[in-house]
N, C-alpha and C positions, 0 to 999 in steps of 0.2 A: 855320765850317769848310766848305771846298768840296771836293767829290768830283768827279773827272772820269771820265766813262764814255765811252770811244770806241766808236762803233758800227761804224765803218769807217775806211778811210784818209782823212786830212784832205787837202783840196785848197786851195791858196793862194787860189783864187777863191771859197771858201765865203763865205756870208753869215751874219751873226750876228743873233740875236734874244734880248733879255733880258726875262724875265718878272719882274714885281715881285709881292710878296706880296699876294694878294687878301684875306687875313685876318691880323689881328694874332695873335701867339702864338709858339709854338716849332715850328720846322720840324724834322721827323724823317724818317729814311729810309722810303721807301714799303714796304720789306720789314718794317717794324715795325707796320704797320696790322693790327689784329686781325680781318681778313677776307681770306680767301685770294684772292678776286676781285681785290683791290688788291695784297696783299703778293706774290702770284705774277705780277703785272703782266699779268693776263689782258686787262684793258681798256686798258692803256697803262702808260707809265713816267713817273715824276715824283717828287714828295715828298708829305708830308702835314703838316698843321699842327694842333697842339693849340691851339684858339682861346682867346683871352683877351678877345675883344670880339665884338660881335654884328653886325658889318658886313662885307659882301663888296664888293670893288671889282674893276674890270677889271684883269687882270694885264698887259695891253698894249692897244694899239689893236685892236679886234676887232668882230665882228658877232655878235649873239646868235642862234645857230642854233636852239637848242631850250631850253625850260624844261620840266622833267619835270612831269607832271600833279600829282604830289604836292609839287611846288615845292622839293624838297630838293636838286636838282642842276640844273646848267646846262651846255650845250655851247656853246662859243664858237669862232669861226673867226678866226684871227689875220689882221690887215691889216698888212703884206703877208704873203705866203707861204702863206696858206690852210691852216695847220696847225689841226687840231681839238684844243681843250683841253676838259677835263672837270673841273668843280668839283663835288665831292660833299660836302655838309655832314653830318658825323657818320657813324657806322657803324650799319647797320640802320635808317636813318631812313625808308626806304620803308614800314616797318611802322607808322609813325605816321599814314600817310595824309595827305591834304591837310587841314591844320589851321591854327591860329593861330600856329604856330611860325615859318613862313617867309613873308616878304613881298617878292616880287620887285619891284624898282623899274624894271624894263625889260620890254619885250615882245619876242617873237620878231621878228627882222628889224631890230631897233634897232642902230645903229652907236654904239659907245662908245669913249671915249678911255681910255688907261691911267690908273688911279687914280680913275675915275668910279664912284660907288656903283651897284651893280647889284642888291643884295639886302640885306635886314636879316633877322635871325633872333633868336629868343629863346634865348640861351645858357643862362639859368637853367633853363628848362623842358627843354631838351635834356639838361642834366646830370642832371636828375631822372628822365628817361624813357628814356635810352639807356645801353647798356653802354659806349659810348665816343663822345666828341664829336670825335675825331680826324677831320680833313677832308682827303681826298686831292685833290691838284691834279695832274692828269695830262695828258700829251700822248697823244692817242688812239693805240692800237696801229696804226691805219690810217695815221697820219702818221709813225710811227717810221722807215719806210724812207727818208724824206726827210732824216733827220738824219745828219750826219757825226760829231758828238759832242754830249754833254750834260753840263754841269756842274751839280751840285745843291748848294744851301746847306742846312746843317742847324744852325741856331742860332736865337736870338730874331729875330723879324721884325715889322715894322710895316706894316700894309696901306697900299698906295699909295706906298711908298718903298723898302723893302728888296728888293734883287734876290734871287730865290730859285732861278732857273734861267737858265743861259746856254746857248743853243742855237746850234750851228754847223750850218748846212744844207749839204747836198751842192750842188756847183755845178750849174748848170742845163744844162751842156753847151755853153755859148756859147764861142766861140773866145777865147783869151787875147789881150789887147791888149798891143801892144809899146810 
């Protein structure tokens, strides 16, 4: 099921970007994440996934901007368009500290293609140690002003193949071609 959220007037010259599921599982509305930082869209807008696997792949062609010290989250910059994406594994995972649960497969500055593995994590341990394994996939609040609209999918998804968000970007202000 797709939900369309228009952030402003659409322009015929807008560009599109489709993000694929970085994690297999069930996509749910971001408002259903049991953490107000995510559910109230303080850090950005997007969806969340209840994971059924332990692999994270790149949701689009991107550059790894940052890997959190505790390894539970990554910030990616899309290629093209330079939108910042935030992938956060589980809720309250920062409390686990840096441990054996998260294994990044990339380093900061790496360029990755859509579907390329970027992290493994131990889902069994997360399920035992966390109140929720729900994992937010967000477009950073700083990038939201660049969006004309955002469509979100909330159903079963498979990492590397299922589209989860369709982004329509505002035009760059270039003159229309006749």
